[in-house]
C-alpha positions in Angstrom: 49.9 70.3 -5.3 51.0 67.9 -2.4 52.9 64.5 -3.4 51.7 61.8 -1.3 53.9 58.9 -1.0 52.4 55.6 -2.1 53.2 52.8 0.2 51.9 49.2 1.3 48.6 49.0 3.0 50.1 47.0 6.0 53.3 46.8 7.7 55.8 44.0 7.4 54.6 42.4 10.6 50.9 42.3 9.2 52.1 40.2 6.2 54.0 37.9 8.2 51.0 37.0 10.3 48.9 36.9 7.4 51.1 34.4 5.8 51.1 32.4 9.0 47.3 32.3 9.0 46.9 31.4 5.3 49.6 28.3 6.1 47.4 27.2 9.0 44.4 27.3 6.9 46.4 25.4 4.1 47.2 22.7 6.8 43.7 22.4 7.9 42.5 21.6 4.3 45.4 19.2 3.8 44.4 17.3 7.0 40.6 17.4 5.9 41.6 15.4 2.6 41.5 11.8 1.9 39.7 8.9 3.6 37.6 7.9 0.8 37.4 4.5 -0.6 38.5 3.5 -4.1 35.5 1.4 -4.5 32.2 3.4 -4.2 30.5 0.0 -3.1 32.9 -0.3 0.0 32.4 2.0 3.2 35.4 3.5 4.9 34.9 4.4 8.4 38.1 6.5 8.2 36.2 9.3 6.9 34.8 10.0 10.3 38.2 10.2 12.1 39.2 12.7 14.6 41.4 14.2 12.4 38.7 15.0 9.5 36.1 15.8 12.0 37.5 17.8 14.8 41.1 18.7 14.0 41.2 19.9 10.5 38.0 22.2 10.7 39.7 23.7 14.1 42.7 24.4 12.2 40.8 26.2 9.6 39.0 28.4 11.9 42.1 29.3 13.7 43.7 30.0 10.5 40.7 32.5 9.6 41.1 34.0 13.0 45.0 34.6 12.5 44.1 36.3 9.0 41.6 38.6 10.6 43.8 39.7 13.5 46.7 40.3 10.9 44.2 42.5 8.9 42.7 44.3 12.2 46.3 44.8 13.7 47.4 48.2 13.9 51.2 48.3 13.8 51.5 51.9 14.9 50.5 51.2 18.5 
């Protein structure tokens, strides 16, 4: 019978890139939060700011791209 060594699925570099991607996604969701009004009868136009409409979703998509890259990266090359 052959003994196969059980190791991690990815290399250390893959996990570092994965953690960076998760951090970028978290920053994107933090940027997306807020902008509401305490009083529901009062409209707050801040909810449609550049940060919440353009920047935060872009950060989230970039973070997803980084995490996908970390999964697909082959460290043996």
